[in-house]
C-alpha positions in Angstrom: -4.0 -55.2 -31.7 -0.6 -56.6 -32.4 0.5 -58.8 -29.5 4.2 -59.2 -28.5 5.7 -62.6 -27.7 5.2 -63.8 -24.2 8.2 -64.0 -21.8 9.1 -67.5 -20.5 8.2 -66.6 -16.9 4.6 -65.4 -17.8 3.1 -68.7 -16.6 0.2 -67.2 -14.8 -1.5 -65.8 -17.9 -2.8 -67.2 -21.1 -0.4 -67.0 -24.0 -2.8 -64.8 -26.0 -3.5 -62.4 -23.1 -3.6 -58.7 -24.2 -1.6 -56.5 -22.0 -3.1 -53.1 -21.3 -1.4 -50.5 -19.1 -3.7 -47.8 -17.6 -1.9 -44.6 -16.6 -3.6 -41.9 -14.6 -5.0 -40.8 -11.3 -5.3 -43.0 -8.2 -7.3 -41.2 -5.5 -9.7 -41.3 -2.6 -13.1 -39.8 -3.6 -15.1 -37.7 -1.1 -18.6 -37.7 -2.7 -21.3 -35.3 -1.4 -24.9 -34.8 -2.4 -26.7 -31.4 -2.5 -30.5 -31.7 -2.4 -31.2 -28.9 -4.8 -30.0 -27.5 -8.1 -26.8 -25.6 -8.6 -28.4 -23.6 -11.3 -30.9 -22.1 -8.9 -28.1 -20.6 -6.8 -26.3 -18.9 -9.7 -27.0 -15.3 -10.6 -26.1 -14.7 -14.3 -24.7 -11.2 -13.9 -22.7 -12.1 -10.8 -20.8 -15.1 -12.1 -17.6 -13.2 -12.2 -17.5 -13.1 -8.3 -19.3 -16.3 -7.1 -19.3 -17.0 -3.4 -21.4 -20.0 -2.5 -21.5 -22.7 0.1 -23.7 -25.8 -0.3 -25.0 -27.6 2.7 -24.9 -31.3 1.7 -26.9 -34.2 3.0 -24.5 -37.0 2.5 -20.8 -37.7 2.5 -19.3 -40.9 1.1 -15.6 -41.7 1.1 -14.8 -44.1 -1.7 -11.8 -45.6 -3.6 -11.4 -43.7 -6.8 -9.1 -42.1 -9.3 -9.7 -42.5 -13.1 -6.9 -45.1 -13.8 -7.8 -47.1 -10.7 -11.5 -47.0 -11.6 -10.8 -48.2 -15.1 -8.6 -51.0 -13.9 -11.2 -52.1 -11.3 -13.8 -52.5 -14.1 -11.4 -54.4 -16.4 -10.4 -56.7 -13.5 -14.1 -57.3 -12.8 -14.4 -58.5 -16.5 -11.6 -61.0 -16.1 -8.6 -59.0 -17.4 -5.3 -58.3 -15.6 -4.8 -54.6 -16.3 -1.6 -52.9 -15.3 -2.1 -49.9 -13.1 0.5 -47.1 -13.6 0.4 -44.1 -11.3 1.7 -42.5 -8.1 0.3 -42.8 -4.6 1.2 -42.0 -1.0 2.3 -44.4 1.7 -1.4 -44.6 2.7 -2.1 -46.9 -0.3 -1.7 -50.3 1.3 -5.3 -51.1 1.9 -6.3 -49.7 -1.5 -3.6 -51.8 -3.1 -5.0 -55.0 -1.5 -8.5 -54.2 -2.7 -7.3 -53.7 -6.3 -5.2 -56.9 -6.3 -8.2 -58.9 -5.1 -10.1 -57.6 -8.1 -7.5 -58.6 -10.6 -5.4 -55.5 -11.0 -1.6 -55.6 -11.4 -0.3 -52.8 -9.0 3.4 -53.7 -9.2 4.1 -50.6 -11.4 2.5 -48.1 -8.9 5.0 -45.6 -7.6 4.8 -44.9 -3.8 5.8 -41.3 -2.8 7.8 -40.8 0.3 6.6 -37.2 0.7 2.9 -36.9 -0.3 -0.5 -38.4 0.4 -2.6 -40.2 -2.2 -4.6 -37.7 -4.3 -8.1 -36.6 -3.1 -11.1 -35.9 -5.3 -13.9 -33.8 -3.6 -17.1 -33.7 -5.6 -20.6 -32.4 -4.9 -23.5 -33.6 -7.0 -26.9 -31.9 -7.2 -30.3 -33.5 -7.7 -29.9 -33.2 -11.5 -26.5 -35.0 -11.4 -24.6 -31.8 -12.2 -21.3 -31.8 -10.4 -18.8 -29.3 -8.9 -15.5 -30.8 -8.0 -12.0 -30.1 -6.8 -8.9 -32.3 -7.1 -5.8 -32.3 -4.9 -3.0 -34.0 -6.8 -0.8 -34.9 -3.8 1.5 -37.9 -4.8 0.1 -37.8 -8.3 2.5 -35.0 -9.1 5.3 -37.6 -9.0 3.8 -39.7 -11.8 5.8 -37.6 -14.2 8.9 -39.6 -13.0 7.4 -42.9 -14.1 8.9 -44.5 -17.3 6.9 -47.0 -19.3 9.9 -49.0 -20.6 10.4 -50.9 -17.4 6.7 -51.6 -17.1 6.7 -53.1 -20.6 9.9 -55.1 -19.8 8.4 -56.5 -16.6 5.2 -57.8 -18.3 6.6 -58.9 -21.6 5.4 -56.0 -23.7 2.4 -53.7 -23.9 -0.4 -53.9 -26.5 -2.0 -50.6 -25.5 -1.4 -47.8 -23.0 -4.4 -45.9 -21.8 -3.4 -42.3 -21.0 -6.1 -41.0 -18.7 -6.1 -37.7 -16.6 -3.1 -37.5 -14.5 -0.3 -35.0 -13.7 -0.2 -33.0 -16.9 3.6 -33.6 -17.3 3.1 -37.3 -16.8 0.5 -37.4 -19.6 2.8 -35.6 -22.0 5.7 -37.9 -21.0 3.7 -41.1 -21.4 2.4 -40.0 -24.8 5.8 -39.1 -26.1 7.3 -42.3 -24.8 4.5 -44.4 -26.5 5.4 -42.7 -29.8 9.1 -43.3 -29.3 8.7 -47.0 -28.4 6.0 -47.6 -31.0 3.3 -48.4 -28.4 -0.3 -48.0 -29.3 -2.0 -45.6 -27.0 -5.5 -44.2 -26.2 -6.0 -40.6 -25.3 -8.4 -39.6 -22.5 -7.7 -36.0 -21.5 -11.2 -35.2 -20.0 -10.6 -33.6 -16.6 -7.4 -32.0 -17.6 -8.8 -30.2 -20.7 -9.5 -27.1 -18.6 -5.8 -27.0 -17.5 -4.1 -27.7 -20.8 -3.6 -25.4 -23.8 -4.1 -26.2 -27.4 -0.6 -27.2 -28.1 -0.5 -29.6 -25.2 -3.8 -31.2 -26.3 -2.7 -31.5 -29.9 0.4 -33.3 -28.6 -1.7 -35.8 -26.6 -4.1 -36.6 -29.5 -1.7 -37.0 -32.4 -1.4 -40.6 -33.4 -3.8 -42.0 -30.8 -5.5 -45.3 -31.5 -8.5 -44.1 -29.6 -9.7 -40.7 -28.4 -12.2 -40.7 -25.6 -14.4 -37.7 -24.7 -17.9 -36.9 -23.7 -20.0 -34.6 -25.8 -18.9 -31.3 -24.1 -15.3 -32.4 -24.1 -15.5 -33.1 -27.8 -16.4 -29.5 -28.5 -13.8 -28.2 -26.1 -11.1 -30.3 -27.8 -12.0 -28.9 -31.2 -12.1 -25.3 -29.8 -8.7 -25.5 -28.0 -6.8 -27.4 -30.7 -8.3 -25.4 -33.6 -8.9 -28.7 -35.4 -12.3 -29.6 -36.9 -13.8 -33.1 -36.3 -12.5 -34.1 -39.7 -9.0 -32.9 -38.9 -9.0 -34.8 -35.6 -10.0 -38.0 -37.5 -7.0 -37.5 -39.7 -4.9 -37.9 -36.6 -6.6 -40.6 -34.6 -7.8 -44.0 -35.6 -11.0 -44.1 -33.6 -13.0 -41.3 -31.9 -15.3 -42.4 -29.1 -17.8 -39.8 -27.8 -20.1 -40.6 -24.9 -23.4 -38.9 -24.9 -24.8 -39.7 -21.4 -28.3 -41.1 -21.6 -28.1 -40.9 -25.4 -25.4 -43.6 -25.6 -22.2 -43.3 -27.5 -21.0 -42.4 -31.0 -18.0 -44.0 -32.6 -16.4 -42.3 -35.6 -13.5 -43.5 -37.9 -12.2 -41.7 -41.0 -14.0 -42.8 -44.2 -16.5 -45.0 -42.3 -20.1 -44.6 -41.4 -20.7 -43.2 -37.9 -21.8 -45.9 -35.3 -24.3 -44.9 -32.7 -25.0 -47.3 -29.8 -27.9 -46.4 -27.4 -27.3 -46.4 -23.7 -28.1 -49.4 -21.6 -31.2 -49.0 -19.4 -30.5 -47.9 -15.8 -32.7 -49.2 -13.0 -32.0 -46.2 -10.7 -29.3 -43.6 -11.0 -27.4 -43.2 -7.7 -24.0 -41.6 -8.2 -22.5 -40.5 -11.6 -18.9 -40.3 -10.4 -16.8 -42.9 -12.3 -19.5 -43.7 -14.9 -17.2 -42.6 -17.7 -14.4 -44.7 -16.3 -16.6 -47.7 -16.1 -17.5 -47.2 -19.8 -13.9 -47.1 -20.7 -13.3 -50.3 -18.7 -16.0 -52.2 -20.6 -14.9 -50.7 -24.0 -11.2 -51.6 -23.6 -12.0 -55.0 -22.2 -14.1 -55.9 -25.3 -11.5 -54.5 -27.7 -9.0 -56.8 -25.9 -11.3 -59.7 -26.5 -11.0 -59.0 -30.2 -14.6 -58.1 -30.7 -16.2 -55.2 -32.8 -16.3 -51.6 -31.7 -20.1 -51.8 -31.6 -19.8 -54.7 -29.1 -17.2 -52.7 -27.2 -19.6 -49.7 -26.8 -22.4 -52.0 -25.7 -20.4 -53.6 -23.0 -19.0 -50.2 -22.0 -22.6 -48.8 -21.7 -23.7 -51.7 -19.6 -20.7 -51.5 -17.2 -21.4 -47.7 -17.0 -25.0 -48.5 -16.1 -23.8 -50.7 -13.2 -21.6 -47.9 -12.0 -24.4 -45.3 -12.1 -26.6 -47.6 -10.0 -23.9 -47.8 -7.3 -22.9 -45.4 -4.6 -19.3 -45.1 -5.7 -17.0 -45.8 -8.7 -15.8 -49.2 -7.4 -18.9 -50.3 -5.6 -20.6 -52.2 -8.4 -20.4 -55.9 -9.0 -20.6 -57.7 -12.4 -22.4 -61.0 -11.8 -22.1 -63.1 -15.0 -25.7 -64.2 -15.4 -27.2 -60.9 -14.5 -24.8 -59.1 -16.8 -25.7 -61.4 -19.7 -29.4 -61.0 -19.1 -29.2 -57.3 -19.1 -27.0 -57.4 -22.2 -29.6 -59.5 -24.0 -32.4 -57.1 -22.9 -30.5 -54.1 -24.1 -28.7 -55.3 -27.2 -30.1 -58.7 -28.2 -29.2 -62.3 -27.9 -26.4 -62.2 -30.5 -24.6 -59.6 -28.3 -24.8 -61.8 -25.3 -23.7 -64.9 -27.2 -20.6 -63.1 -28.4 -19.7 -61.7 -25.0 -20.5 -64.8 -22.9 -17.3 -66.9 -23.8 -15.1 -64.1 -22.5 -16.7 -63.4 -19.1 -15.2 -64.9 -16.0 
């Protein structure tokens, strides 16, 4: 990444710090567990008029939102990510939590009219999920301009555009192109809402395109672009495969497959993809290879999967390095160790 000159008043950061802004949702997660299988309750010839209610065993209320989850993970790895999004006036405690974990929240917009977004998700025993999302204050993210954010921190090296108010995603992407800012595209949860033209607009020129395996196919179906045509338009395509790991593809280069990190016990899948992105972006910011980025991403994702919520995991240095060595070898740990807090 090209790094802009530091401003004279940036005395609290190292001169070579990479500045990454993460735009997207900031929400409270209501996570429920159904002790059965959704598939057992679905009648194939009645799917056009589904009427179901699931009696759940557990309810956990957690801090969440994709952008906030990514920032939490990056902060836990020693970075100072810049969170960009919109919240309600009920954000004060959440703000304090994020600041304590290394996140810059000074560019978060506070709505005077709406509450912070809510994510309601039910997970079955096979880790399938049915979810709803109330946007609330997130709808005002479309009014946020990235220019003042860049001016405040002395420039931006990368803007992560993750699921958010659709108009905000479009605005942030267009502004990145106009200002010459590198950006990463992560449409994921908004793929169902957006049409092909909108998705094409979010992808064109991205430094990174993040999807899972299903989203990869959906992107190709909705845009009408083949995998090759997408690689003509993005620098790096990152496709997470769940327990099969991750695949990294770049035009004209061999595909890189990185196996998943071992998981001690799967607890809650919400936020696992966000944790992966946090680890991946953190490693890229350290200037290491894409393979190392995927390895760190996979290990942070494993920590998240073993935790009861998307910001409940802890990254303890020695434990992290031991698990990294076990999963990917001593050379991986040796490269990562100097960068961990």
